[in-house]
C-alpha positions, -999 to +999 in steps of 0.1 A: +782+262-553+813+263-534+790+282-506+763+254-508+792+226-503+809+243-477+778+249-457+767+213-461+801+198-452+802+222-419+766+209-411+779+173-415+807+177-396+786+193-367+761+165-368+787+140-369+806+153-336+774+154-316+765+119-326+800+106-318+798+126-282+762+114-278+756+087-251+746+055-264+729+024-247+757+001-234+753-037-227+774-060-206+767-100-199+760-108-162+759-145-162+754-175-182+738-205-172+729-239-186+688-239-182+681-274-200+698-304-212+676-326-233+685-356-256+692-334-287+704-301-273+715-280-245+701-247-238+718-217-223+705-186-212+727-154-209+715-128-187+722-093-204+722-061-186+715-031-210+716+004-198+693+035-216+705+067-210+676+082-229+643+097-217+623+075-236+617+037-242+638+020-269+624-009-287+646-039-293+642-048-328+662-081-325+688-098-310+714-118-331+736-144-312+763-164-322+780-193-298+814-205-305+837-228-292+869-240-303+867-216-332+837-234-345+803-219-350+782-242-328+748-221-326+733-190-342+700-174-341+678-142-341+654-135-314+629-112-330+612-082-308+624-092-276+609-061-260+620-029-250+646-007-229+632+010-201+638+049-205+668+063-181+672+028-164+689-008-169+667-037-183+678-070-180+673-091-209+673-129-215+691-144-244+682-180-248+707-199-270+703-238-282+732-257-287+726-293-303+745-320-292+760-329-325+778-295-327+791-303-290+805-341-305+827-320-328+846-303-298+856-335-282+894-326-281+885-296-264+866-312-239+886-342-234+917-319-226+901-303-196+866-317-190+848-281-199+838-261-229+853-229-236+828-206-256+824-171-269+791-156-270+787-130-295+755-105-293+739-079-313+714-058-301+696-041-327+676-011-315+654+014-331+669+048-320+645+083-331+659+101-356+691+079-363+675+044-371+687+012-361+714+011-343+735-020-332+751-025-297+777-052-302+790-073-272+810-104-268+814-127-238+840-157-231+837-181-208+838-219-198+813-242-188+825-270-163+811-303-173+799-325-144+821-356-138+808-390-134+809-387-095+789-357-096+762-372-118+764-404-095+761-383-059+737-355-077+710-351-052+730-365-023+759-338-025+731-311-030+711-323+005+742-325+021+750-289+014+715-279+025+714-297+054+748-284+064+736-245+057+706-255+077+723-265+107+747-236+108+720-213+102+702-231+135+733-226+152+736-187+146+700-183+159+708-201+188+740-180+194+718-149+194+694-162+219 
């Protein structure tokens, strides 16, 4: 029996070495934006770049997410079957998260201190790797969202219109100089 056990251990060690040396999919958060503010919640969308080093398409089984702020969980959820990772390529994945206003109200101290919301986004991309089964790509991203001031809200479209007009004027001047 010792020979069989030794052979089994040897094979297990070699397989473990190959698995640890094997390239694995990697993910990075590219951007987090506020997409919609409604009466009951704020919708955030994280743009995540996921690189697949394999020659085959890999299905994403689900994405688990947790949004934390001031040490508290303000939103969490699962996104079932969000698509697949292209073979030997980088795939952009959009991860939406809805944070209810009631959760944000519990963050009043953090908001009052610097008029922003500091957050941590924890993601788990659960993918189905052939032969190995389900594999989770963990990802953590921290950032802050600056809240608009009352003057920003008051000026709102006027400030944006001024910016656009200024850019158009500069572009027109560039064209005139070239001619």
